[in-house]
C-alpha positions as CSV (number, residue, x, y, z in Angstrom):
1,M,-36.3,-7.8,-18.5
2,T,-39.1,-9.4,-16.4
3,A,-39.8,-8.3,-12.8
4,A,-38.8,-11.8,-11.6
5,R,-35.5,-11.5,-13.3
6,V,-34.9,-8.1,-11.7
7,Q,-35.5,-9.7,-8.3
8,E,-33.1,-12.5,-8.9
9,A,-30.4,-10.3,-10.4
10,I,-30.5,-7.8,-7.5
11,P,-31.8,-9.7,-4.5
12,C,-30.7,-7.1,-1.9
13,A,-31.1,-3.7,-3.7
14,H,-33.2,-2.3,-0.9
15,A,-31.0,-3.7,1.9
16,Y,-28.0,-2.1,0.3
17,R,-29.6,1.2,-0.3
18,G,-29.2,2.4,3.3
19,N,-25.5,1.5,3.4
20,A,-24.9,3.1,0.0
21,I,-26.5,6.4,1.1
22,E,-24.6,6.4,4.4
23,N,-21.3,5.9,2.5
24,S,-22.1,8.2,-0.5
25,A,-20.2,11.3,0.7
26,N,-16.9,9.4,1.1
27,G,-17.8,6.8,-1.5
28,N,-17.8,9.2,-4.4
29,R,-14.3,10.5,-3.5
30,D,-13.0,7.0,-2.8
31,R,-14.3,5.4,-6.0
32,K,-12.7,8.0,-8.3
33,G,-9.5,6.4,-9.3
34,A,-10.1,3.6,-6.9
35,T,-8.8,1.0,-9.3
36,F,-5.5,2.7,-9.6
37,S,-5.1,3.4,-5.9
38,V,-5.5,-0.3,-5.3
39,A,-3.2,-1.0,-8.3
40,A,-0.6,1.1,-6.5
41,V,-0.9,-1.0,-3.4
42,Y,-0.8,-4.2,-5.5
43,A,2.3,-2.8,-7.3
44,V,4.2,-2.2,-4.0
45,S,3.3,-5.6,-2.6
46,G,3.8,-7.2,-6.0
47,A,7.2,-5.7,-6.2
48,G,8.1,-7.2,-2.9
49,F,6.8,-10.5,-4.1
50,A,8.8,-10.3,-7.3
51,V,12.0,-9.4,-5.6
52,G,11.5,-12.2,-3.1
53,L,10.9,-14.8,-5.8
54,L,13.9,-13.5,-7.9
55,L,16.2,-13.8,-4.8
56,L,14.9,-17.4,-4.2
57,A,15.3,-18.2,-7.9
58,R,18.9,-17.0,-7.8
59,T,19.8,-18.9,-4.6
60,M,17.8,-22.1,-4.6
61,P,18.4,-25.2,-6.8
62,E,16.2,-25.0,-9.9
63,A,14.1,-28.1,-9.0
64,A,13.6,-27.0,-5.4
65,Y,12.6,-23.5,-6.6
66,G,10.2,-25.0,-9.1
67,Q,8.6,-27.1,-6.3
68,L,8.3,-23.9,-4.2
69,A,6.6,-22.2,-7.1
70,L,4.1,-25.0,-7.3
71,L,3.4,-24.9,-3.6
72,I,2.8,-21.2,-3.6
73,A,0.4,-21.7,-6.6
74,L,-1.5,-24.4,-4.7
75,L,-1.7,-22.1,-1.7
76,N,-2.9,-19.1,-3.6
77,L,-5.5,-21.2,-5.5
78,S,-6.8,-23.2,-2.5
79,H,-7.2,-20.5,0.1
80,R,-9.4,-18.5,-2.2
81,V,-11.5,-21.5,-3.2
82,A,-11.8,-22.9,0.4
83,P,-14.5,-20.5,1.6
84,L,-16.8,-22.0,-1.2
85,G,-18.3,-18.7,-2.3
86,L,-18.6,-17.0,1.0
87,D,-16.4,-14.2,-0.3
88,G,-18.9,-13.6,-3.1
89,L,-21.9,-13.7,-0.7
90,V,-20.5,-10.9,1.5
91,N,-20.0,-8.8,-1.6
92,R,-23.4,-9.5,-3.1
93,H,-25.4,-9.2,0.1
94,P,-25.2,-7.5,3.5
95,V,-23.7,-10.2,5.7
96,D,-22.3,-9.6,9.2
97,L,-19.3,-11.4,10.7
98,G,-20.5,-13.7,13.4
99,P,-20.5,-17.4,14.6
100,A,-22.8,-18.5,11.7
101,L,-20.4,-17.1,9.1
102,L,-17.2,-18.4,10.7
103,G,-18.8,-21.8,11.4
104,R,-19.7,-22.0,7.7
105,L,-16.3,-20.9,6.7
106,Y,-14.5,-23.8,8.4
107,A,-17.3,-26.3,7.5
108,A,-16.3,-25.5,3.9
109,A,-12.6,-24.9,4.3
110,V,-11.6,-28.1,6.2
111,P,-12.8,-30.6,3.6
112,V,-11.3,-28.5,0.7
113,T,-8.0,-28.5,2.5
114,V,-8.0,-32.2,3.0
115,L,-8.9,-32.8,-0.6
116,V,-6.0,-30.5,-1.8
117,L,-3.5,-32.2,0.4
118,V,-4.5,-35.7,-0.8
119,A,-4.4,-34.7,-4.4
120,S,-1.1,-32.9,-4.1
121,R,0.5,-36.0,-2.6
122,A,-0.9,-38.2,-5.3
123,V,-0.2,-36.0,-8.3
124,Y,3.1,-34.3,-7.4
125,G,4.5,-36.6,-4.7
126,L,5.0,-33.7,-2.3
127,G,6.6,-34.4,1.1
128,T,5.0,-34.3,4.6
129,R,6.6,-31.1,5.7
130,E,5.6,-29.3,2.5
131,L,2.0,-30.6,2.8
132,T,1.8,-29.6,6.5
133,W,2.7,-26.0,5.8
134,L,0.3,-26.0,2.8
135,G,-2.6,-27.2,4.9
136,I,-2.0,-24.6,7.6
137,G,-1.7,-21.9,5.0
138,I,-5.0,-22.8,3.3
139,L,-7.0,-22.7,6.5
140,A,-5.4,-19.4,7.7
141,G,-5.6,-18.0,4.2
142,A,-9.3,-18.8,3.9
143,A,-10.0,-16.7,7.1
144,S,-8.0,-13.8,5.9
145,Y,-9.6,-13.9,2.5
146,L,-13.1,-13.8,4.0
147,G,-12.0,-10.9,6.1
148,A,-10.6,-9.1,3.1
149,S,-13.9,-9.7,1.2
150,L,-15.9,-8.1,4.1
151,L,-13.6,-5.1,3.9
152,Q,-14.1,-5.0,0.2
153,A,-17.9,-5.1,0.5
154,R,-17.7,-2.0,2.8
155,H,-15.6,-0.2,0.1
156,R,-12.5,-0.3,2.3
157,F,-10.5,-1.2,-0.8
158,L,-7.0,-0.4,0.4
159,S,-7.3,-2.3,3.6
160,S,-8.8,-5.2,1.8
161,A,-5.9,-5.2,-0.7
162,L,-3.3,-5.2,2.0
163,V,-4.9,-8.1,3.7
164,N,-5.2,-10.0,0.5
165,H,-1.5,-9.6,-0.2
166,A,0.1,-10.1,3.2
167,T,2.0,-13.1,1.9
168,D,3.7,-10.9,-0.7
169,F,5.8,-9.4,2.0
170,T,6.6,-12.8,3.6
171,V,7.8,-14.0,0.2
172,L,10.2,-11.0,0.2
173,L,11.3,-11.9,3.7
174,A,12.0,-15.5,2.6
175,G,14.0,-14.1,-0.3
176,I,16.1,-11.9,1.9
177,I,16.7,-14.8,4.4
178,S,17.8,-17.0,1.5
179,L,20.8,-14.6,0.9
180,A,22.2,-15.7,4.3
181,F,20.8,-19.3,4.5
182,V,20.3,-21.0,1.2
183,F,17.2,-23.1,1.1
184,R,17.8,-26.6,-0.4
185,D,14.2,-27.6,-0.3
186,A,10.8,-25.9,-0.4
187,A,9.5,-26.4,3.1
188,P,11.4,-23.7,5.0
189,P,10.6,-20.8,2.6
190,L,7.0,-22.0,2.4
191,G,6.7,-21.9,6.2
192,I,7.8,-18.2,6.1
193,V,5.3,-17.4,3.3
194,V,2.4,-19.0,5.3
195,G,3.3,-16.7,8.2
196,G,1.7,-13.9,6.3
197,H,-1.7,-15.6,6.6
198,L,-1.2,-16.6,10.2
199,I,-0.6,-12.9,11.1
200,A,-3.3,-11.4,8.9
201,A,-6.2,-13.7,9.6
202,P,-6.8,-13.0,13.4
203,L,-6.0,-9.3,13.1
204,V,-8.5,-8.6,10.3
205,L,-11.3,-10.7,11.7
206,A,-10.9,-9.1,15.1
207,R,-11.0,-5.6,13.5
208,I,-14.2,-6.4,11.5
209,R,-15.9,-8.0,14.5
210,G,-15.2,-4.9,16.6
211,S,-16.4,-2.4,14.0
212,S,-20.0,-1.1,13.6
213,G,-20.5,-2.9,10.3
214,S,-23.4,-2.3,7.9
215,T,-26.7,-0.8,8.9
216,A,-28.5,-3.1,6.6
217,E,-30.1,-6.3,7.9
218,S,-28.0,-9.4,7.4
219,V,-29.5,-11.9,5.0
220,P,-29.6,-15.7,5.3
221,L,-26.7,-17.5,3.7
222,S,-27.7,-19.5,0.6
223,W,-25.6,-22.6,-0.2
224,R,-27.0,-22.7,-3.7
225,E,-25.8,-19.2,-4.5
226,S,-22.6,-19.6,-2.6
227,L,-21.6,-22.8,-4.5
228,S,-22.6,-21.3,-7.8
229,Y,-20.3,-18.3,-7.2
230,A,-17.6,-20.6,-5.8
231,G,-17.6,-22.9,-8.8
232,F,-17.2,-20.0,-11.2
233,V,-14.5,-18.4,-9.2
234,A,-12.7,-21.7,-8.7
235,G,-12.6,-22.3,-12.4
236,A,-11.2,-18.8,-13.0
237,M,-8.6,-19.3,-10.2
238,A,-7.6,-22.8,-11.5
239,L,-7.0,-21.1,-14.9
240,Q,-5.0,-18.4,-13.1
241,Q,-2.6,-21.1,-11.7
242,L,-2.9,-23.5,-14.6
243,D,0.6,-23.0,-16.1
244,R,2.1,-23.8,-12.7
245,L,-0.1,-26.9,-12.2
246,V,0.5,-28.5,-15.6
247,I,4.1,-27.6,-16.4
248,P,5.6,-30.0,-13.8
249,R,3.5,-32.8,-15.3
250,L,4.0,-31.9,-19.0
251,L,7.6,-30.7,-18.8
252,S,9.6,-30.5,-15.5
253,F,10.1,-28.6,-12.2
254,E,13.1,-26.9,-13.9
255,A,10.7,-25.7,-16.7
256,L,8.3,-24.5,-14.0
257,A,11.2,-22.5,-12.4
258,S,11.8,-20.8,-15.7
259,F,8.1,-20.0,-16.0
260,S,8.0,-18.6,-12.5
261,V,10.8,-16.2,-13.3
262,L,9.0,-15.2,-16.6
263,A,5.8,-14.7,-14.6
264,V,7.6,-12.4,-12.2
265,L,9.2,-10.2,-14.9
266,V,6.4,-10.2,-17.5
267,I,3.0,-11.5,-16.3
268,A,3.0,-10.0,-12.9
269,P,2.4,-6.3,-14.0
270,F,-0.7,-7.5,-16.0
271,H,-1.8,-9.5,-13.0
272,V,-1.6,-6.3,-10.9
273,L,-4.0,-4.6,-13.3
274,Q,-6.3,-7.6,-13.4
275,L,-6.5,-7.9,-9.6
276,A,-7.1,-4.1,-9.2
277,V,-10.0,-4.0,-11.6
278,E,-11.5,-7.2,-10.0
279,H,-11.1,-5.8,-6.5
280,T,-12.8,-2.4,-7.1
281,L,-15.2,-3.0,-10.1
282,L,-17.4,-5.7,-8.5
283,P,-19.0,-3.5,-5.8
284,R,-19.2,-0.5,-8.0
285,L,-21.0,-2.4,-10.7
286,R,-23.3,-3.9,-8.1
287,H,-24.3,-0.4,-6.8
288,A,-24.4,1.3,-10.2
289,A,-27.8,3.0,-11.0
290,G,-28.4,1.0,-14.2
291,P,-26.9,-0.2,-17.5
292,V,-25.9,3.3,-18.7
293,E,-23.7,3.8,-15.6
294,R,-22.4,0.2,-15.9
295,R,-21.3,0.8,-19.5
296,R,-19.6,4.0,-18.5
297,L,-17.7,2.3,-15.8
298,L,-16.6,-0.6,-18.1
299,R,-15.6,1.8,-20.9
300,T,-13.4,3.9,-18.6
301,E,-11.7,0.8,-17.1
302,A,-11.1,-0.8,-20.4
303,L,-9.5,2.3,-22.0
304,A,-7.3,2.9,-19.0
305,L,-6.2,-0.7,-18.6
306,F,-5.3,-1.5,-22.2
307,G,-3.9,2.0,-22.7
308,I,-1.3,0.9,-20.1
309,G,-1.1,-2.8,-21.0
310,L,-0.3,-2.7,-24.7
311,P,2.7,-0.3,-24.5
312,A,4.0,-2.2,-21.5
313,G,3.8,-5.5,-23.4
314,L,5.9,-4.1,-26.3
315,L,8.4,-2.7,-23.8
316,A,8.7,-6.1,-22.1
317,V,9.6,-7.9,-25.3
318,G,12.5,-5.6,-25.8
319,I,14.0,-5.5,-22.3
320,V,13.1,-8.6,-20.3
321,P,15.6,-11.0,-22.0
322,W,18.4,-8.6,-21.1
323,L,17.0,-7.9,-17.6
324,A,16.7,-11.6,-16.8
325,D,20.3,-12.2,-17.8
326,L,21.4,-9.3,-15.6
327,L,19.4,-10.1,-12.5
328,L,19.9,-13.9,-12.5
329,A,23.5,-14.1,-13.8
330,G,22.5,-16.1,-16.9
331,K,20.9,-18.9,-14.9
332,Y,17.6,-18.7,-16.9
333,D,17.4,-18.1,-20.6
334,L,14.3,-16.1,-21.4
335,G,14.2,-15.4,-25.2
336,R,11.9,-12.9,-26.9
337,G,9.6,-15.8,-28.1
338,L,9.0,-16.8,-24.5
339,V,8.4,-13.1,-23.4
340,L,5.9,-12.6,-26.3
341,A,3.9,-15.6,-25.2
342,A,3.8,-14.2,-21.6
343,V,2.6,-10.8,-22.9
344,V,-0.2,-12.5,-24.8
345,A,-1.2,-14.4,-21.6
346,G,-1.0,-11.2,-19.6
347,L,-3.3,-9.2,-21.9
348,L,-5.9,-12.0,-21.9
349,R,-5.8,-12.0,-18.1
350,V,-6.6,-8.3,-18.0
351,A,-9.5,-8.9,-20.4
352,S,-10.7,-11.7,-18.2
353,G,-10.6,-9.5,-15.2
354,L,-13.1,-7.1,-16.8
355,A,-15.3,-9.8,-18.2
356,R,-15.6,-12.1,-15.3
357,T,-16.0,-9.3,-12.7
358,T,-18.9,-8.0,-14.7
359,A,-20.5,-11.4,-14.7
360,A,-19.8,-12.0,-11.0
361,A,-21.3,-8.7,-10.1
362,L,-24.4,-8.7,-12.3
363,G,-25.2,-12.3,-13.1
364,T,-28.2,-14.0,-11.6
365,T,-27.8,-17.2,-9.5
366,S,-28.8,-19.3,-12.5
367,E,-26.4,-17.5,-14.8
368,L,-23.6,-18.0,-12.3
369,A,-24.5,-21.7,-12.2
370,R,-24.1,-21.9,-16.0
371,L,-20.8,-20.0,-15.8
372,N,-19.5,-22.7,-13.4
373,A,-19.6,-25.2,-16.3
374,Q,-18.3,-22.7,-18.8
375,A,-15.4,-21.7,-16.5
376,W,-14.4,-25.3,-16.0
377,F,-14.8,-25.9,-19.8
378,A,-12.2,-23.0,-20.2
379,V,-9.9,-24.9,-17.8
380,G,-10.3,-28.0,-20.0
381,V,-9.5,-25.9,-23.1
382,G,-6.4,-24.6,-21.3
383,V,-5.3,-28.1,-20.3
384,A,-5.8,-29.5,-23.8
385,G,-4.0,-26.5,-25.3
386,A,-1.1,-27.0,-22.9
387,A,-0.8,-30.7,-23.7
388,V,-0.6,-30.0,-27.4
389,G,1.6,-26.9,-27.0
390,S,4.1,-28.7,-24.7
391,R,5.4,-30.4,-27.8
392,F,6.9,-27.0,-28.7
393,G,8.4,-26.4,-25.3
394,L,7.6,-23.8,-22.6
395,A,6.4,-21.1,-25.0
396,G,3.9,-23.6,-26.7
397,T,2.6,-24.5,-23.2
398,I,1.9,-20.9,-22.4
399,Y,0.1,-20.3,-25.7
400,G,-1.9,-23.4,-25.0
401,T,-3.1,-22.3,-21.5
402,S,-3.9,-18.9,-23.0
403,L,-6.6,-20.5,-25.1
404,G,-8.4,-21.2,-21.8
405,W,-8.3,-17.5,-20.9
406,A,-9.8,-16.6,-24.3
407,A,-12.6,-19.1,-23.8
408,L,-13.3,-17.7,-20.3
409,V,-13.4,-14.1,-21.6
410,V,-16.0,-15.1,-24.3
411,A,-18.2,-16.9,-21.8
412,A,-18.2,-14.2,-19.2
413,M,-18.8,-11.4,-21.7
414,R,-21.9,-13.1,-22.9
415,V,-23.4,-13.0,-19.4
416,G,-22.3,-9.4,-18.7
417,A,-23.6,-8.1,-22.0
418,Q,-27.2,-9.1,-21.0
419,H,-27.0,-6.7,-18.0
420,I,-25.4,-3.7,-19.6
421,K,-27.6,-3.6,-22.7
422,E,-31.0,-4.4,-21.4
423,E,-32.1,-0.8,-20.7
424,A,-30.8,0.4,-24.0
425,E,-33.0,-2.1,-25.8
């Protein structure tokens, strides 16, 4: 590897060194098992999210619940894309919270929010009340997501995870309220969900601004690097929500309601593993001493994740159809074929978490730019696969979108492989 490429791949190695030494005593303890500590936090918040969604699924009309599932998907996708890569910059470089960073956040987030609202009205025919809450949620969520990324960069993984998943608890609150006041449309429960971002954003930003922060000198913010990172992440996030985005167009809101229940019972545990590895692996790979340590980290993570994921998938195929019938009083029919399709999708998401986090942590700016196109190509593969698979119903649609995940895994692995093999060669 040339010296120029080393400089591009690790632009702030010296700036990070002081912070890494300062945190090394606590860092070594914190990083051991960090993925599964964060996974435990995600599991607790995810359980609240799952219970809330199941309560809403049981009490709301199917079409209204399907619309709510779409709105939550749009919120989760858009508030992470709205910072346009600032979340990546604060993880890749020492960046302090200040007027420049916040100004850039909203210079990026406001146009993204307007675009999402216009597109949502045109494509799905969503109402004014739903779109108003969606817009508020995207802007507040973008701020809380940036704050969570700053915490993540400082290896405060548990705090960052809690901020990232504040809305899981408000979904639970909406589900509990639905037992007493049945929601006939999507706007009221969406407003409750958005409340999680409205509470989290000012609290976390105020806490970070009042802390001492990094000892390293803050670097200038590069739009080129930021947008390169954002494009790659946006493609991956679009793929994350792709089923919820295409099912209402290819099938119906009722089919989306069934998928949402299936996602809660089957895909969600895999998503917890995926999020946990993405959350903790990026800074650890970034600070690793070299390819040998990177390979060790990846090997350990992969063995642990799939050692859990494969047996869990087999168990799900056996018990989820019975569990869905018990919890939802037969309202949704989830056969073993549907559950198997969801297990395949879940395992591919875990593989994607490993592959794309490696690429995001180690890829150069030019490699991230190429991954933009490849990530969106994967989205295109998923859309095409879903269009063909929808002829075979919901299970076919899920298998179709899974082709997009497979394409993303291959693309990201090609980038990551360059940075974990170079020293060995």
